[in-house]
C-alpha positions in Angstrom: 36.9 -34.7 -57.7 38.0 -34.2 -54.4 35.7 -35.7 -51.8 33.9 -32.9 -50.1 33.1 -33.5 -46.2 29.7 -32.8 -45.3 28.3 -33.3 -42.2 24.8 -35.7 -41.7 22.1 -33.4 -42.0 19.2 -33.2 -38.9 15.8 -32.8 -39.8 16.4 -28.9 -38.1 19.0 -28.4 -40.0 21.9 -28.3 -38.2 24.5 -31.0 -38.5 25.6 -33.5 -36.0 29.2 -31.9 -35.8 27.4 -27.9 -34.9 25.2 -30.0 -32.4 28.1 -31.9 -30.6 30.2 -27.8 -30.5 27.6 -26.9 -28.3 27.4 -29.8 -26.1 30.9 -29.8 -25.5 30.4 -26.1 -25.9 27.3 -24.9 -23.2 28.9 -28.0 -20.9 32.5 -26.6 -20.5 30.9 -23.3 -20.1 29.2 -24.6 -16.7 33.1 -25.9 -14.9 34.3 -22.5 -15.7 34.6 -20.8 -12.3 32.0 -18.4 -11.7 34.4 -15.3 -9.4 31.3 -14.0 -8.1 28.7 -16.7 -7.8 28.9 -15.8 -3.8 28.0 -11.9 -4.0 24.0 -13.3 -4.5 23.1 -14.7 -1.6 24.9 -11.6 -0.7 23.1 -9.3 -2.5 19.2 -11.6 -2.2 19.8 -11.2 1.8 21.4 -7.5 1.8 17.9 -6.9 -0.1 15.6 -8.5 1.5 16.4 -6.2 4.4 16.6 -3.7 2.5 13.2 -4.0 1.6 11.7 -5.7 3.4 9.6 -2.8 6.2 8.7 -0.9 3.0 6.2 -2.7 1.8 4.5 -3.8 5.8 1.1 -4.0 6.1 -0.2 -1.7 8.7 -0.2 -3.1 12.6 -2.2 -1.2 14.3 -0.8 -2.3 18.0 2.2 -0.3 16.8 0.9 2.9 16.6 -2.5 2.9 19.0 -1.8 3.9 22.3 -4.7 3.5 24.6 -3.9 6.0 27.5 -2.8 5.9 31.1 -3.7 2.7 32.3 -4.4 1.9 35.8 -2.0 2.5 38.1 -0.8 5.4 36.7 -4.4 6.4 37.7 -3.4 4.9 41.1 -0.3 6.6 41.2 -1.6 9.8 40.0 -5.3 10.1 42.0 -6.6 10.3 38.7 -10.3 8.7 39.0 -10.9 5.2 37.7 -12.7 4.3 34.0 
């Protein structure tokens, strides 16, 4: 009778060899080049610029006009308030 190779089973049911292969695979994937990694900061900056003013707070000083000031009144001969 021939011997059949079986791995040592862990409590989770995954054998030691399977865990080793999984660990090597994950670390190997981390070493692969990422051709589009440089796009992430560029896209983030573009999105920030695009959405910066969409949900901005109301700033009354940007919209509120008080009317002509004292120099305008003096120049055009209007009475001071």
